[in-house]
C-alpha positions in Angstrom: 77.0 119.7 90.9 78.2 116.9 93.6 79.2 118.8 96.8 79.7 115.8 97.9 82.7 115.3 95.9 86.5 114.8 97.7 89.3 116.0 96.1 92.2 114.2 95.1 94.6 113.2 97.7 98.6 115.1 97.0 101.4 113.1 96.3 103.5 112.7 99.0 107.3 114.8 98.7 109.9 111.7 99.2 113.1 112.7 100.9 114.5 109.4 99.2 113.9 106.5 97.4 116.6 103.7 98.2 116.4 100.5 96.0 117.6 97.3 97.6 119.3 94.9 95.5 119.3 91.3 97.4 122.0 90.6 99.3 123.7 94.2 98.7 123.4 94.8 102.8 119.6 96.2 102.8 119.0 94.7 106.3 121.6 97.5 107.1 121.2 99.9 105.4 117.4 99.6 106.4 118.2 100.7 109.9 120.8 102.8 109.8 117.7 104.8 107.1 115.4 104.1 110.2 117.7 106.4 113.0 118.0 109.1 110.2 114.2 109.5 109.0 112.5 108.0 112.3 110.8 104.8 112.1 106.9 106.5 111.5 108.8 108.3 108.4 110.5 104.8 107.3 108.3 102.5 105.2 109.9 99.3 103.8 108.4 98.6 100.5 108.2 95.7 98.4 107.2 94.6 95.1 106.9 91.4 94.1 105.2 89.5 90.9 103.5 86.8 92.7 102.4 88.8 96.2 102.0 92.0 95.5 103.1 95.2 96.5 103.5 95.3 100.7 104.4 98.4 102.9 105.8 97.0 105.8 105.3 93.5 105.2 101.8 93.8 104.8 99.6 93.9 101.7 98.9 97.7 100.3 96.2 98.7 97.8 96.3 102.1 97.8 97.7 104.1 94.5 99.5 106.9 96.9 102.2 106.6 99.5 101.2 107.3 102.9 101.4 111.1 103.6 104.2 110.8 106.3 106.2 108.3 104.4 109.8 110.4 104.3 111.9 107.6 102.4 110.8 104.1 101.0 113.3 101.2 100.1 113.1 98.2 99.7 112.8 95.5 96.4 111.2 97.8 93.2 112.7 99.0 90.6 111.6 102.8 89.5 109.5 101.3 86.5 107.4 99.2 88.8 106.9 101.9 91.4 105.7 104.7 88.8 103.6 102.0 87.6 101.7 101.5 90.8 102.0 104.8 92.1 100.1 107.9 91.3 102.5 110.8 91.5 105.6 109.6 92.6 107.7 113.2 92.4 111.7 113.1 91.5 113.7 112.3 94.8 117.4 111.3 95.2 117.4 107.9 94.2 120.2 105.5 95.3 121.7 101.9 95.9 123.9 99.8 97.1 126.0 97.2 94.6 128.3 94.1 95.9 130.3 91.9 93.5 128.0 90.2 91.3 129.6 86.7 92.1 129.6 87.4 95.6 125.7 88.2 95.8 125.0 85.4 93.0 126.9 82.9 96.0 125.5 84.6 99.1 121.8 84.8 97.8 122.0 81.0 97.1 122.9 79.7 100.4 120.9 82.4 101.9 117.8 80.5 100.3 119.1 77.5 101.1 119.5 78.5 104.9 115.8 79.2 104.5 114.6 76.2 103.5 116.8 73.9 106.3 115.4 76.5 108.4 111.4 76.5 107.8 112.3 72.2 107.3 110.5 69.0 109.8 113.7 67.1 111.6 112.6 64.0 109.0 113.6 66.4 106.4 116.7 67.9 108.1 118.4 64.8 107.8 117.8 64.6 104.0 119.7 66.1 101.2 118.7 70.1 101.4 120.3 70.4 97.8 117.7 68.1 96.9 115.1 69.0 98.3 115.7 72.3 96.9 115.9 71.1 93.3 119.2 73.1 92.8 122.7 72.3 92.6 124.8 75.2 93.0 125.5 75.1 89.7 121.7 74.4 88.1 121.0 78.0 90.7 123.9 80.1 88.6 122.6 78.7 84.9 119.1 79.7 86.6 117.8 82.6 84.6 116.4 84.4 87.2 119.5 84.1 89.3 121.5 86.0 86.4 122.1 89.7 86.1 119.3 90.4 89.2 121.2 94.1 89.9 120.5 95.0 86.3 116.9 93.9 86.3 116.1 95.1 89.5 117.4 98.8 88.1 115.4 98.4 84.9 117.0 100.5 82.4 118.0 103.1 84.5 122.1 103.9 83.9 124.4 105.1 86.6 123.8 109.0 86.0 120.1 108.4 87.3 121.4 107.8 90.7 122.2 110.6 93.0 124.8 107.7 95.1 125.3 104.4 94.2 127.4 102.8 97.3 129.4 98.8 97.2 128.9 96.9 99.8 132.7 96.0 99.9 133.7 99.4 100.9 130.7 99.6 103.4 131.6 102.4 106.2 133.9 104.6 103.7 130.7 104.6 101.1 128.1 105.0 104.2 129.9 107.8 105.6 129.9 109.8 102.2 126.5 109.2 101.6 125.6 111.0 105.0 127.8 113.8 104.0 127.0 114.7 100.7 122.8 114.4 101.6 123.3 116.0 104.8 122.6 113.8 107.6 123.7 115.3 110.8 124.0 112.2 112.4 123.3 108.2 111.6 124.1 105.0 113.3 125.7 101.7 111.6 124.2 98.8 112.4 125.2 94.7 110.6 122.4 92.6 109.7 121.1 89.2 108.5 125.0 88.1 107.2 124.4 84.7 105.5 125.4 81.7 108.1 126.3 78.5 107.2 129.3 77.3 104.4 130.7 79.4 102.0 132.0 77.9 99.2 135.4 78.1 97.5 135.3 79.4 93.8 137.7 77.7 91.8 139.3 81.0 89.8 137.7 78.9 86.3 134.2 79.1 88.5 134.7 82.7 89.6 134.9 83.5 85.8 132.1 81.5 84.7 129.6 83.2 87.0 131.0 86.2 86.0 130.2 85.6 82.3 126.7 84.7 83.0 126.3 87.7 84.6 127.8 89.9 82.2 125.1 92.8 82.4 125.6 93.1 86.2 129.5 93.4 85.4 129.5 96.0 84.1 127.3 98.2 85.6 129.1 97.0 88.7 132.6 98.0 86.9 131.5 101.7 86.0 130.1 101.7 89.1 133.3 100.9 90.4 135.3 103.5 88.7 132.9 106.1 89.5 133.4 105.5 93.3 137.5 106.0 92.8 136.8 109.1 90.8 135.7 110.7 93.7 137.9 109.7 96.0 
């Protein structure tokens, strides 16, 4: 008999799981979550293929979330969450969507902006698109840029979510979410808007990108229909 054997810690009971799909207003929503749940109860969680698990932007190795966690928010899928953490109990799961074409365009120029800021003054005088290695047209055809919403949701259906908000209706949907989850009060924030030029797409280009992201559009259309039904 091992008298010094430690009991296995119990899994934390989360109050909310928020899946942040890139370029869908996640930075603004993150600040709102902190205002509702408190900074101590909020944890930013990212599960990335190359960098591993990051909790509040730092490497994290435990298979249990911190005991004081009330809400987790970040770039992860429910499948990855359950693969990497023990005892993840049922909690309301929410996410935000954006028109897939607009999301792809925003994602490209956001990444381009990061590269421009990170380059030396000498390299900034060269063609940043060539340094990036991909033109806009190449980026939209790149497999990793296509159907990103569907890859983050990873098999989940609309019915699996407690709430799915639409960024194009952010303030109205945020208010609806607050009422649904019985938040006594909350703050709104606006962060991380993509800087720089905005590409004006032709109708043909827009339709082509839409076809490249057909899985995302099917989910987005269904979410819009759900939103219209609850109005």
